[in-house]
C-alpha positions in Angstrom: -64.5 78.2 -6.7 -67.2 81.1 -6.3 -70.0 79.6 -8.3 -73.5 80.2 -7.1 -76.2 78.0 -8.6 -79.1 79.7 -10.3 -82.7 79.8 -8.9 -84.9 76.8 -9.9 -87.5 76.4 -11.3 -87.3 79.3 -13.8 -88.0 79.9 -17.5 -85.9 77.9 -19.8 -84.4 79.5 -23.1 -86.3 76.7 -25.0 -89.4 78.0 -23.8 -89.1 80.9 -26.4 -89.9 78.1 -29.1 -92.0 75.8 -27.1 -93.8 77.4 -24.4 -97.3 79.3 -24.5 -100.2 79.1 -27.3 -99.0 81.4 -29.8 -98.9 80.7 -33.6 -95.1 80.7 -33.3 -95.2 78.3 -30.2 -97.6 75.9 -32.1 -95.5 76.0 -35.0 -92.5 75.0 -33.3 -94.0 72.4 -30.9 -96.5 70.9 -33.3 -93.9 70.1 -35.9 -91.5 68.3 -33.1 -94.6 66.2 -32.1 -94.8 64.5 -35.6 -92.0 62.2 -34.0 -94.4 61.1 -31.2 -93.6 63.3 -28.2 -96.3 63.8 -25.7 -97.5 67.3 -24.4 -95.8 67.2 -21.0 -92.2 67.0 -22.6 -92.8 70.8 -23.5 -93.6 71.7 -20.0 -90.5 73.8 -19.3 -88.1 71.0 -18.6 -84.5 71.3 -19.8 -84.2 70.5 -23.4 -80.7 69.2 -23.9 -79.0 69.0 -27.3 -76.7 66.0 -27.8 -74.4 67.3 -30.3 -73.0 64.2 -32.0 -70.0 64.0 -34.3 -70.6 60.5 -35.4 -69.8 59.8 -39.0 -68.7 56.7 -40.7 -66.1 58.7 -42.3 -64.7 59.6 -39.0 -63.5 56.2 -37.9 -62.6 57.5 -34.3 -66.2 58.5 -33.9 -67.9 55.7 -35.5 -69.5 54.4 -32.2 -70.9 57.7 -31.1 -74.4 56.7 -31.9 -74.5 54.0 -29.4 -73.0 56.4 -26.7 -75.7 58.9 -27.6 -78.2 56.4 -26.5 -76.7 56.2 -23.2 -76.4 60.0 -23.0 -80.4 60.1 -23.5 -81.0 57.6 -21.1 -79.2 59.7 -18.4 -81.0 62.9 -19.8 -84.3 61.2 -19.4 -83.5 59.8 -15.9 -82.7 63.5 -14.8 -85.9 64.9 -16.0 -84.7 66.5 -19.1 -85.8 66.2 -22.8 -82.8 64.9 -24.8 -82.7 65.6 -28.6 -79.9 64.5 -30.9 -78.3 66.7 -33.3 -75.8 65.9 -36.0 -72.9 68.3 -36.2 -69.8 68.8 -38.6 -67.4 66.0 -37.9 -63.9 66.8 -39.2 -62.3 63.6 -39.7 -58.5 63.4 -39.3 -58.5 60.3 -41.4 -60.1 61.5 -44.5 -60.3 65.3 -44.7 -58.2 66.9 -47.5 -56.1 69.1 -47.4 -56.2 68.6 -43.7 -58.8 68.4 -41.0 -57.3 71.5 -39.3 -58.6 73.7 -42.2 -62.3 72.7 -41.1 -61.9 72.9 -37.2 -63.0 76.5 -37.5 -65.8 75.7 -39.9 -67.0 73.1 -37.5 -66.7 75.4 -34.5 -68.8 78.0 -36.3 -71.5 75.5 -37.4 -71.6 74.3 -33.7 -72.1 77.7 -32.3 -74.8 78.5 -34.8 -76.4 75.2 -34.2 -76.4 76.0 -30.4 -77.5 79.5 -30.9 -80.4 79.1 -33.3 -82.0 76.2 -31.9 -84.3 75.4 -28.9 -81.9 74.0 -26.3 -81.0 74.8 -22.8 -77.7 72.9 -22.6 -75.5 70.6 -24.7 -73.6 67.3 -24.4 -70.6 67.5 -26.7 -70.0 64.1 -28.0 -66.7 64.0 -29.5 -63.5 61.9 -30.0 -61.5 62.5 -33.2 -58.8 65.0 -32.9 -60.5 68.2 -34.2 -64.0 67.4 -33.0 -63.1 68.1 -29.3 -61.7 71.5 -29.6 -64.3 72.5 -32.4 -67.1 71.6 -30.1 -65.7 73.2 -27.1 -65.0 76.3 -29.1 -68.5 76.5 -30.3 -70.1 76.0 -26.9 -67.7 78.4 -25.5 -69.0 81.1 -28.0 -72.6 80.6 -26.9 -71.9 80.0 -23.4 -74.7 77.5 -22.8 -74.1 75.0 -20.2 -72.2 72.1 -21.7 -70.4 68.8 -20.9 -67.8 66.9 -23.0 -68.2 63.1 -23.3 -65.4 61.7 -25.4 -65.7 58.3 -27.3 -62.3 56.9 -25.5 -59.4 55.2 -27.2 -59.0 51.9 -29.0 -57.8 48.8 -27.2 -54.2 48.2 -27.4 -52.7 47.1 -30.8 -50.5 44.1 -30.7 -48.4 42.6 -33.5 -46.1 39.6 -33.0 -46.1 40.0 -29.4 -45.2 43.8 -29.3 -47.5 46.7 -28.6 -48.6 48.5 -31.7 -49.5 52.2 -31.2 -51.9 53.9 -33.6 -50.0 56.5 -35.5 -46.6 56.0 -33.7 -46.1 52.6 -35.2 -47.1 53.6 -38.6 -44.2 56.4 -38.6 -42.0 53.7 -37.2 -42.7 51.1 -39.5 -42.7 53.5 -42.5 -39.2 54.6 -41.9 -38.2 51.0 -41.3 -39.4 50.2 -44.7 -37.3 53.0 -46.1 -34.1 51.9 -44.2 -34.7 48.2 -45.6 -35.4 47.0 -42.0 -39.1 45.8 -42.6 -40.9 44.1 -45.7 -44.1 45.6 -47.3 -45.6 42.2 -46.7 -45.0 42.5 -42.8 -46.1 46.1 -42.9 -49.5 45.0 -44.5 -50.0 42.4 -41.8 -49.3 44.8 -39.0 -51.9 47.1 -40.5 -54.8 45.3 -39.0 -53.2 44.8 -35.7 -53.1 48.7 -35.4 -56.8 49.4 -35.1 -58.6 46.6 -33.5 -61.6 48.1 -31.8 -63.9 51.4 -32.0 -62.3 54.4 -30.5 -59.6 57.0 -31.2 -55.9 56.5 -31.0 -54.6 54.4 -28.4 -51.3 56.5 -28.0 -51.1 59.8 -26.3 -51.9 61.4 -29.6 -53.9 64.5 -30.2 -57.2 62.7 -29.7 -56.3 61.3 -26.1 -54.5 64.7 -25.4 -57.6 66.9 -26.0 -59.8 64.3 -24.2 -57.2 64.9 -21.4 -57.4 68.5 -21.9 -61.2 68.5 -21.7 -61.0 66.9 -18.2 -58.1 69.1 -16.8 -60.1 72.2 -18.0 -63.2 70.6 -16.0 -65.4 70.4 -19.0 -65.7 66.6 -18.5 -66.5 64.5 -15.5 -63.3 63.0 -13.7 -62.2 59.9 -15.3 -63.6 60.5 -18.8 -60.4 60.9 -20.7 -59.0 57.3 -20.5 -61.7 54.9 -20.6 -61.4 52.7 -23.8 -64.1 53.1 -26.4 -65.4 49.5 -25.9 -65.4 49.2 -22.1 -68.7 49.2 -20.4 -67.5 51.9 -18.0 -67.4 54.3 -21.3 -71.2 53.8 -21.4 -71.7 54.3 -17.8 -69.6 57.7 -18.3 -72.0 58.6 -21.1 -75.2 58.2 -19.0 -73.7 59.9 -16.1 -73.0 62.8 -18.1 -76.6 62.8 -19.4 -77.7 63.1 -16.0 -75.4 65.7 -15.0 -76.1 68.1 -17.8 -79.9 68.7 -16.6 -78.6 69.6 -13.2 -76.0 71.8 -14.9 -79.0 73.7 -16.8 -80.9 74.0 -13.8 -77.9 75.7 -11.9 -76.8 77.6 -15.0 -73.4 76.3 -14.7 -71.7 77.8 -18.1 -68.5 77.1 -19.9 -67.4 80.5 -18.6 -67.9 79.7 -15.2 -65.5 76.5 -15.7 -62.9 77.6 -18.0 -61.2 80.2 -16.1 -57.5 81.4 -16.2 -56.8 78.9 -13.4 -58.5 75.8 -15.4 -56.2 76.7 -18.6 -53.1 76.9 -16.3 -54.2 73.5 -14.8 -54.4 72.1 -18.5 -51.0 73.3 -19.6 -49.1 71.4 -16.7 -51.5 68.3 -17.1 -50.2 68.4 -20.8 -46.8 68.6 -19.7 -47.2 65.7 -17.2 -48.8 63.5 -19.6 -46.4 64.0 -22.6 -49.4 65.7 -24.6 -49.5 66.5 -28.2 -48.0 69.9 -29.5 -51.6 70.3 -30.9 -52.9 71.3 -27.5 -51.1 74.5 -27.8 -53.0 75.6 -30.9 -56.3 74.3 -29.5 -56.2 75.6 -26.1 -55.0 79.0 -27.4 -58.2 79.1 -29.6 -60.6 77.8 -27.0 -59.2 80.5 -24.5 -59.9 83.0 -27.1 -63.4 82.1 -27.3 -64.0 82.5 -23.6 -61.8 85.9 -23.2 -59.0 84.3 -21.4 -55.6 85.8 -22.5 -53.5 82.9 -22.9 -49.9 83.0 -24.7 -47.2 81.0 -25.7 -45.2 82.5 -22.7 -47.7 80.9 -20.5 -47.2 77.7 -22.0 -43.4 77.8 -21.6 -43.6 79.2 -18.1 -46.1 76.9 -16.6 -45.2 73.7 -18.6 -41.3 74.1 -18.3 -40.7 72.5 -14.8 -43.5 69.9 -15.3 -41.9 66.3 -15.3 -43.6 64.0 -18.0 -44.8 61.1 -15.8 -47.0 59.3 -18.2 -45.3 56.5 -19.8 -47.2 56.2 -23.0 -46.2 56.2 -26.7 -45.0 58.3 -28.5 -42.9 59.5 -25.6 -42.9 56.1 -23.5 -43.8 52.6 -24.0 -47.4 51.8 -23.0 -50.8 52.8 -24.4 -54.1 54.4 -23.4 -55.7 51.0 -22.2 -52.9 50.5 -19.6 -53.2 54.2 -18.5 -56.9 53.6 -17.7 -56.2 50.6 -15.5 -53.4 52.5 -13.7 -55.8 55.1 -12.7 -56.0 57.4 -15.6 -55.8 61.2 -15.5 -57.3 61.7 -12.0 -53.9 60.2 -10.7 -51.9 62.7 -12.6 -53.9 65.6 -11.6 -53.6 64.5 -8.1 -49.8 64.3 -8.4 -49.8 67.9 -9.7 -51.9 69.0 -6.8 -49.7 67.3 -4.2 -46.8 68.9 -6.0 -48.2 72.5 -5.5 -48.6 72.7 -9.3 -52.6 73.0 -9.4 -55.2 75.5 -8.8 -57.1 73.2 -6.6 -60.3 75.2 -6.4 -61.0 75.2 -10.2 -64.4 74.3 -10.8 -65.6 71.5 -12.9 -68.7 70.5 -14.4 -69.6 68.2 -11.7 -70.1 71.4 -9.7 -67.0 70.1 -7.5 -63.7 71.8 -7.3 -60.9 69.7 -9.2 -59.1 68.7 -6.1 -62.3 67.3 -4.5 -62.3 65.2 -7.6 -59.2 63.6 -7.6 -57.9 63.6 -4.1 -58.7 60.2 -3.3 -57.3 58.7 -6.8 -54.9 56.0 -6.5 -52.1 54.9 -8.8 -52.3 51.1 -9.7 -49.4 50.6 -11.9 -46.2 52.8 -11.2 -44.5 51.8 -14.5 -47.3 53.5 -16.4 -47.7 56.4 -14.4 -44.2 57.2 -12.9 -42.6 58.7 -10.0 -41.5 62.0 -10.5 -37.8 60.9 -9.8 -38.4 58.5 -12.7 -40.0 60.7 -15.2 -39.4 60.3 -19.0 -38.4 64.0 -19.2 -37.9 66.3 -16.0 -38.8 69.3 -18.0 -41.6 68.0 -20.0 -44.5 70.3 -21.4 -44.0 72.5 -24.5 -40.7 74.4 -25.1 -41.5 77.7 -27.0 -38.5 78.9 -29.1 -37.9 82.4 -30.2 -35.1 83.9 -32.2 -34.5 85.6 -35.5 -36.1 82.6 -37.3 -39.3 82.6 -35.0 -39.9 86.2 -33.8 -43.3 85.3 -32.8 -42.5 81.8 -31.4 -42.3 78.1 -32.4 -42.8 75.0 -30.4 -41.1 71.7 -29.5 -41.9 68.7 -27.4 -38.9 67.8 -25.3 -40.3 64.6 -24.2 -40.4 63.2 -27.9 -37.2 64.7 -28.8 -33.5 63.1 -28.8 -31.5 64.8 -25.9 -28.3 64.6 -28.2 -30.3 66.9 -30.6 -31.6 69.6 -28.1 -28.6 71.8 -28.6 -27.5 71.4 -32.3 -26.0 73.5 -35.0 -26.6 72.5 -38.6 -26.7 73.1 -42.4 -30.1 73.8 -43.7 -31.6 71.6 -46.2 -34.6 73.6 -47.7 -38.0 72.2 -49.0 -40.3 75.1 -50.5 -43.4 73.0 -49.8 -44.7 69.7 -49.1 -44.6 68.6 -52.8 -40.9 70.0 -53.2 -40.2 67.7 -50.1 -41.9 64.6 -51.5 -40.0 65.1 -54.6 -36.5 65.7 -53.0 -36.4 63.3 -50.0 -36.1 60.1 -51.9 -33.4 61.2 -54.2 -29.9 59.7 -53.9 -28.2 62.9 -54.7 -30.0 65.0 -52.2 -27.1 66.8 -50.4 -27.9 65.9 -46.9 -26.6 64.0 -43.8 -27.5 63.6 -40.2 -26.0 66.9 -39.0 -28.2 68.9 -41.3 -31.5 70.8 -40.5 -34.4 70.1 -42.5 -36.7 73.0 -43.1 -40.0 72.8 -44.8 -41.9 76.0 -45.8 -45.4 77.2 -46.6 -47.2 74.5 -44.5 -48.7 76.9 -41.9 -52.4 78.0 -41.3 -52.3 80.1 -44.8 -49.6 78.3 -46.5 -50.9 74.6 -46.9 -53.7 75.8 -46.3 -54.8 74.6 -42.9 -51.4 73.9 -41.5 -51.4 69.9 -42.1 -49.6 67.5 -39.8 -46.4 67.3 -41.9 -43.9 68.8 -39.8 -42.5 65.3 -38.8 -40.7 65.0 -42.0 -39.7 61.3 -42.7 -35.9 61.2 -43.1 -34.1 60.5 -46.4 -33.6 56.9 -47.0 -29.7 57.6 -47.5 -29.6 58.7 -43.8 -31.9 56.0 -42.5 -29.9 53.2 -43.8 -27.0 54.5 -41.7 -29.3 53.5 -38.6 -30.1 57.2 -37.9 -33.6 57.7 -36.6 -33.9 61.5 -35.9 -32.8 64.7 -37.0 -33.6 68.4 -36.4 -36.7 69.4 -38.5 -38.3 72.8 -38.6 -41.4 74.2 -40.2 -44.5 76.3 -40.0 -46.6 73.0 -39.9 -48.0 71.0 -37.1 -47.3 67.1 -36.4 -49.4 64.4 -35.4 -49.6 63.9 -31.5 -48.6 60.3 -32.3 -45.2 61.4 -33.9 -42.0 61.8 -32.2 -38.4 63.2 -32.9 -36.7 66.5 -32.6 -39.2 68.7 -34.5 -39.9 72.5 -34.1 -43.3 73.2 -35.3 -45.7 76.2 -35.7 -42.9 78.5 -36.5 -44.4 82.0 -36.6 -44.8 84.3 -38.5 -45.4 81.5 -41.3 -43.7 81.4 -44.6 -46.7 82.3 -46.6 -47.0 85.6 -44.5 -43.2 86.4 -45.1 -41.9 85.3 -41.7 -38.0 84.7 -41.8 -38.8 81.1 -42.4 -39.8 82.1 -46.0 -36.2 83.3 -46.8 -34.1 80.1 -45.4 -31.7 79.0 -48.1 -29.8 75.8 -48.7 -26.8 76.0 -47.0 -27.5 78.4 -44.2 -26.6 77.7 -40.6 -29.5 77.1 -38.1 -28.9 76.7 -34.4 -31.3 75.1 -32.0 -30.8 75.5 -28.3 -33.9 74.2 -26.5 -32.4 74.8 -22.9 -32.0 78.6 -24.0 -35.2 78.5 -25.9 -33.4 79.8 -28.8 -34.0 79.2 -32.8 -31.3 81.2 -34.8 -30.7 81.5 -38.4 -27.0 82.2 -38.4 -26.9 85.1 -41.2 -26.0 89.0 -40.7 -29.0 90.9 -39.8 -28.6 93.1 -42.6 -28.6 90.1 -44.9 -31.7 88.7 -43.3 -33.4 92.0 -43.7 -32.4 92.4 -47.4 -34.0 88.9 -48.0 -37.2 89.8 -46.3 -37.4 93.2 -48.1 -37.0 91.2 -51.4 -39.6 88.6 -50.7 -42.8 88.5 -52.5 -46.0 86.5 -51.8 -47.5 83.9 -54.0 -51.0 84.6 -55.2 -52.6 81.8 -53.3 -55.9 83.1 -52.5 -58.7 80.8 -53.4 -61.3 82.1 -55.9 -64.2 81.3 -53.8 -65.9 79.4 -51.0 -65.0 78.4 -47.5 -61.2 78.2 -48.6 -61.2 81.9 -49.5 -62.9 82.7 -46.1 -60.2 80.6 -44.3 -57.3 82.3 -46.2 -58.5 85.7 -45.5 -59.6 85.2 -41.7 -57.3 82.7 -40.2 -55.0 84.0 -37.6 -51.5 82.9 -36.9 -50.5 79.6 -35.0 -49.1 81.8 -32.2 -52.6 82.8 -31.1 -54.4 79.5 -31.9 -55.3 79.9 -35.7 -58.7 80.9 -35.0 -60.7 83.1 -37.3 -60.1 86.7 -36.5 -64.0 87.5 -36.4 -64.7 84.8 -33.8 -62.3 85.6 -31.2 -64.2 86.7 -28.1 -67.5 86.7 -29.5 -69.3 85.0 -26.6 -73.3 85.5 -26.3 -76.1 83.1 -26.4 -79.0 85.7 -27.3 -82.0 83.9 -28.6 -82.6 84.8 -32.4 -85.9 86.6 -33.2 -88.7 84.2 -34.4 -89.5 84.9 -38.1 -92.8 82.8 -38.4 
C-alpha cells in the first residue's frame, strides 16, 4: 500500500464547468440553479455523481432510489454536493436476448456519463448482476474516484418450512415438475415465497458474487456485500459511503489505485472461498482489462485451485445470504484467507486502509454457515479452467456445484445446434440420450446467441429425470446463472460461432472430461478434427444495423472477458472541450 493522498484544497474537475464568471460557466451553473441550489454549492467543493441503476424493470434494484437519499445525506454531511444521475440498468429479469449483451453498452454509457459531466467522484449504486460490473468497468475507464454501494440481497425465501433460494429453487422445482415430483399448483404457490423482499438474489448467485467481488477488490466498504436490502444497516452503509467518497475525491483515491494486480488476485481467491458464480470470471477479466491488469484464465486456475469453499450457501450449500450476513459476512472469509497466507494483506481499499486492517478483527458467529477449512464444501473450490482439443482457449467449471462422480467422465455426445434446437429436442421421448451421455450446446457464446445467455445449465431430458437422475455432464459456449448448479462446462472458447472446435462436434462423438487434470477432449483423430474445421462455414448472422451490429463486430471472446475490443485499456478522464 503506497498511496499518497493529494494536496487539499485544490481546483476540482467540476470547476471547469461551474467555477468562474465566463459565459460558459454561467451557462452551466445558471441552468443547474433552476432546481434551487444556492451560490455557495459552486464554491469548489467536490461534486459527487450518484450513478443510480434504479429501474422498476430491474426488480433487484427497485429500492435504490431510497438508498440514493442515504448516499446524498452522507455526501452533504461530508461537505460535498451530491447530484443523482440515472444510468443504464441492464436487468437480468427482463432483457432479451440477455442482459449480458448490454453489459458493455451500459459500461460505455457510464464511462461517457462520467467523462462528459461535471462530477469529481462517483457513487456506483448497483445490485442486479450486470449493473455491478458495468458500472465498475465504466468507472475504471474514466479513473475518477469511485465507490460501490450494492442494494443487498433479499431476505430468505421460505416454502413449507424449507429455505427457498432465488434461482436455485426455480431450477430445482422446474426439474421436479418434469420428473413428476411436484405439481404445477405447488410450483405456483412457491413462486411468491421465492422473492419476499427488496433486493438481489439471496443465493450466492451472480449478484451476491459480484457484490463480494467489489468488496474483495477494495471498491466497496468492508461488510457491504452481505447486508440484506431491507436491513437498516444497508442504509447506514449507503450513508457512510456517501461520506467516504467526498474524502476520496479530496485525496484523489482512484480506481487504478485500488484495483491493482494484488486486488484481483485477492478477488479470485475470495471467489473460490465463497463458491462464487462462474460469471465472476468473465466480469473480472473485463474490469481488469479496463485498468490495464493482465488477468488470464491461467490466473483463475492457479490462484483458485487450492482454495477451499467455506461459505455454505446455495447453490453449493444449504444457507442463504441473510445467514451469511448474520455469521459475519465477507470480512470473515477474507480474514480466513489472510490467516492461511492466501491474501495480499496490504492491498488498498476505498476506505484508505489496507484490506487486512479492515478484516483482522472480524469474528465468525456461525461455523455452520462459514465453515472451518477441514469441513469445506470443496477442498479445491474456485474455478477449474479446462483445456484440450475441444477448448483450446479454455473453458470453465465450478467444482463446488458439480457432482464428484462426474468430474472424470467419458460419454457419447448428444448435440444441440442452438438453444431453439435444444428446446425442440429435449422433451422428445425418442431422443437418443441417457445419463451417461454428454449434452453439447452450440452457438450460445458472445457472438453466437448473441450476448452469451445463461443457458449452459441445460435442463435434463424428462426421460432421464424420471429415473431419479439429477445431473449430467453439459458442455457449451454459454454462461449459466450463478444460482445454478451441476457438472456444467461453460465459456468454451473459441465459441462455435467463431469456428471453434465446439462447432464441429457431432452426435455420437465421444467426449472426455477430466477436471483433476483440467482436460476437455473430443475423442476423434486429429486429422478428422482438422478436416471438419476446414469444412466449417459460418452462418451469416451479422445484424443489419444498430447496437446488435456493433456488438457482433466488436465483442471479444469469453476467454478475455467479452468486452469490446476498442474499450480495453482506454483509461483516461480528460475534461471534454466546452462548446458553448
